[in-house]
C-alpha positions in Angstrom: 35.3 -22.7 -25.0 34.4 -26.3 -24.1 31.0 -27.9 -24.0 29.2 -27.7 -20.6 29.3 -30.8 -18.5 26.3 -33.1 -19.1 26.3 -34.6 -15.6 26.1 -33.6 -12.0 29.6 -33.6 -10.4 28.3 -34.2 -6.9 26.1 -37.1 -8.0 29.0 -38.6 -9.9 31.3 -38.3 -6.9 28.6 -40.0 -4.7 28.5 -42.9 -7.2 32.3 -43.2 -7.4 32.5 -43.1 -3.6 30.3 -46.1 -3.3 32.4 -48.0 -5.8 35.7 -47.2 -4.0 34.0 -47.9 -0.7 32.8 -51.3 -1.8 35.8 -52.4 -3.8 38.7 -50.5 -2.4 41.0 -48.3 -4.4 42.7 -51.0 -6.5 39.5 -53.1 -6.8 37.6 -50.2 -8.4 38.2 -50.4 -12.1 37.9 -47.4 -14.4 35.1 -49.2 -16.2 33.3 -49.9 -13.0 33.7 -46.2 -11.9 32.5 -44.7 -15.2 29.6 -47.2 -15.4 28.5 -46.3 -11.9 28.8 -42.5 -12.6 27.0 -42.9 -15.9 29.7 -41.1 -17.8 32.4 -42.0 -20.4 36.0 -42.5 -19.6 36.8 -39.3 -21.5 34.3 -37.4 -19.4 35.8 -38.8 -16.2 39.3 -37.8 -17.1 38.1 -34.3 -18.2 36.2 -33.7 -15.0 38.3 -35.4 -12.4 41.7 -36.3 -13.9 43.0 -39.8 -13.4 41.7 -42.5 -11.0 44.0 -41.2 -8.2 42.7 -37.7 -8.6 39.2 -38.9 -8.6 39.9 -40.9 -5.4 41.2 -37.8 -3.7 38.0 -35.9 -4.6 36.0 -38.9 -3.4 37.8 -38.9 -0.1 37.0 -35.2 0.4 33.4 -36.0 -0.4 33.4 -38.9 2.1 35.0 -36.7 4.8 32.3 -34.0 4.3 29.5 -36.6 4.0 29.4 -40.0 5.7 32.5 -39.3 7.8 31.3 -35.8 8.9 30.3 -37.3 12.3 33.9 -36.8 13.4 33.7 -33.0 13.1 30.4 -32.9 14.9 31.7 -35.2 17.6 34.6 -33.0 18.4 32.2 -30.2 19.3 30.7 -32.3 22.2 31.1 -30.5 25.5 33.0 -33.4 27.3 35.7 -35.8 26.2 33.3 -38.7 27.0 30.7 -37.1 24.8 33.3 -36.8 22.0 34.3 -40.5 22.4 30.6 -41.6 22.6 29.7 -39.6 19.4 32.8 -40.9 17.5 32.0 -44.5 18.2 28.3 -44.1 17.6 29.0 -42.3 14.3 31.5 -45.1 13.3 28.9 -47.8 14.1 26.2 -45.9 12.2 28.3 -45.1 9.2 29.9 -48.4 8.8 26.7 -50.4 9.1 24.2 -48.2 7.1 22.1 -50.6 4.9 22.2 -48.3 1.9 26.1 -48.1 1.9 28.9 -50.6 1.8 29.8 -51.8 5.2 33.1 -50.7 6.7 35.0 -47.4 6.2 36.2 -46.1 2.9 39.4 -44.8 4.4 40.2 -48.2 6.0 38.9 -50.5 3.2 40.8 -48.7 0.5 44.1 -48.8 2.3 44.0 -52.5 3.1 44.7 -53.7 -0.4 46.9 -51.1 -1.9 50.0 -52.4 -3.7 53.3 -50.6 -4.2 51.8 -49.0 -7.3 49.3 -47.3 -5.2 51.8 -45.9 -2.7 50.5 -42.3 -3.2 47.0 -43.4 -2.3 48.2 -45.4 0.7 50.1 -42.3 1.9 47.0 -40.1 1.3 45.0 -42.5 3.5 47.6 -42.6 6.2 47.5 -38.8 6.3 43.7 -38.8 6.3 43.6 -41.2 9.3 46.4 -39.2 11.0 44.5 -36.0 10.6 41.5 -37.6 12.4 43.8 -38.9 15.2 45.4 -35.4 15.6 42.1 -33.7 15.8 40.9 -36.1 18.5 44.2 -35.8 20.4 44.0 -32.0 20.4 40.4 -32.1 21.7 41.5 -34.5 24.5 44.4 -32.2 25.3 41.9 -29.4 25.7 39.8 -31.7 27.9 42.8 -32.3 30.2 43.6 -28.6 30.3 39.9 -27.8 31.3 39.8 -30.5 34.0 37.4 -32.7 32.1 39.9 -35.5 32.0 42.3 -36.4 34.8 45.6 -34.4 34.7 47.6 -37.6 34.3 45.7 -38.6 31.1 47.9 -38.9 28.0 45.8 -37.2 25.3 47.8 -38.9 22.5 47.4 -42.4 24.0 43.7 -41.9 24.6 43.2 -40.6 21.1 45.1 -43.5 19.6 43.1 -45.9 21.7 39.8 -44.4 20.5 40.7 -44.1 16.8 42.2 -47.6 16.8 39.0 -48.9 18.3 36.9 -47.0 15.8 38.9 -48.5 12.9 38.5 -51.9 14.4 34.7 -51.3 14.4 34.9 -50.5 10.7 36.8 -53.7 10.0 34.3 -55.7 12.0 31.4 -54.0 10.2 33.0 -54.9 6.8 33.2 -58.5 8.0 29.4 -58.6 8.6 29.2 -58.0 12.4 25.8 -56.4 13.0 25.1 -52.8 14.2 23.7 -53.8 17.6 26.7 -56.0 18.5 29.1 -53.3 17.4 27.3 -50.7 19.5 27.3 -53.0 22.5 31.1 -53.4 22.0 31.5 -49.6 21.8 29.4 -49.1 24.9 31.6 -51.7 26.8 34.8 -49.9 25.7 33.4 -46.6 27.0 32.7 -48.0 30.5 36.4 -47.8 31.3 36.6 -44.1 30.3 38.8 -42.0 32.6 36.8 -39.7 34.8 38.2 -36.5 36.4 
């Protein structure tokens, strides 16, 4: 029987998440990760496996934490409410002073080399899952008469998710929260009404 872990796994994931979020997948070194988590390399490998497996756990942690606004937004009673909550959540999450600016799922994918293909594929699937969930919610909105019958749920979901990822990139570039929220509000003024 092995020794009990001498660190809090959730706390270590939170610290690793911030390193990946700030530096991207490839920019996050093992030394930087273990230093931030306050554990040895041996402990990291024993608890999480390699860097890629750690990143997978971090992405789950991010999805259930900072990015959980998506799941809450999908519960809004109207499609416009969904879109408003997604964009507000994106602006809030990507500009929070205590966190790196931008989106972990976007930042980490932008600089992944061929060696990181599995991580790139993971992030493509992660973003695709978000898109699919939004598309299905908008399909329901069309079926319920909340969106005009001629609305293409896939196109509308692609528009919204692309816009949200654009907000994340702009936030990472230093565009302030107020300006990003004004931009989101402007985009929502052309929302299809039934």
